[in-house]
N, C-alpha and C positions, 0 to 999 in steps of 0.2 A: 378465190373468194367464194365462200359458200353461197348457195342460192338463197334468196330471200323471198318471203311471201309478202306481197303488197296488196292483198285484198283489204277492203275497208275494215272488215272485222278484225283482221290481224293488226292493222295499223291502230285501230281503237284500243285493242288490248295492250299494244306497246305503249300507247299514250297513258293508259291507266297505270301501267307499271312505272312510267316516268313521272306522272303527275297524279299521285294517289287521291288527291282531293277532287279530281275530275270525275271519278267513278270507278266501277269495277264490273267485271263479267262473272257470271256464275251459272250454275246448273241447279235449278230448284228441285226440292224433294217432291213437290206437287204444285199444281197451279189450279186454283178454284176460280169460280166465276168472278169473284171480287178481290182476289188476293194471290200473292206468291208466297209459298212456304219454303224457306231454306234455313234449316236449323243451324247449319254451319256458319252462315253469314249473319243471321239476324238474332241468334240467341247469345248476345254479348252484353254482359252487365254494364259495360261502359257506354252503351247506347241508351237513348231515351225514346219515349213514344213518338216524339216529333223529330227524331234525328234526320230523317230523309225528306223533311218538308222542303219544298222547292226543287226536289230532284224528280227525275222521270224514270219510269220503268219502261225499258225498251226491249221489245222482243223482235229481233231482226228477222226471224224466219216467219213471222206472221204477216198478215195483210190488213189493209184498211184500218179500222178503229182499234183493232187488237194490237197493233204495233207499238203505240206510244200511249202511256197513261201517266198522269201525275201521281207521285207516291203519296200515300195517305198515312194513317196511323200504324205504328209498329207495335205488335204484341210480342214482347220479349219471351214470355213463358212458352209460347208455341212456335216462335220463330216465323211469325206471319206478318208480312207487309201488305196492308190493304192498298188499294188504289182508288182514286177518285174517278168519277164519271161512270159511264155505262159499263155493265159487266162484260167480261170477255164473252164473245158470242158462243164459242164452243170450247170449254176447257179441254185441253188436248194432252197428248203425250210429248209435246214440244216444250221441254223444260229449260231451254236456253234463254237467259235474260241478261240484261245489263242495267245497272243503276247509273244514271248519268246526271251530272250536275248542271248541264245545259241541255237545251232541246236537242235530241239526237239528230234531227234533220239539219240543224245548224252545224253540229260537229261533223256530220258526213259531208256537208258542203265545204267546210274548211279543209277537210282531207282531200276532197276532189280538187280544190284549187291548188293545194300544196303539191299534189302528185303531178299536176300539169307542169309544175316548175322544176321538177327533178330532172337532172341531166345525167344520162348514162353514157359513159365513154365506151364506144363499141370497137375501138381499134385495138 
């Protein structure tokens, strides 16, 4: 049996593959104080400016208030997704983000509880 990675990040990505409406993970082209720019994910003519309303922008490698922001308006021409709330404290070179349809802390808690119930036969 091949080895599996069971970090929360890996499990979230597997969930996104199995349940596409839950969210997706990406790498941004850039991150500004008030937005995430990803031309691959956000320049899609099938999307509308309010497409990600109710979703969260989750940056798992950040801390404090920079980790979770509610998604705001989408600008299709530039591939920019704004967020609501305070600006990111320091726009950085950390471009990993996830768009999640439920609060990321709730999703991580569900994963934590599920992993505790997994049984591995060691014989």
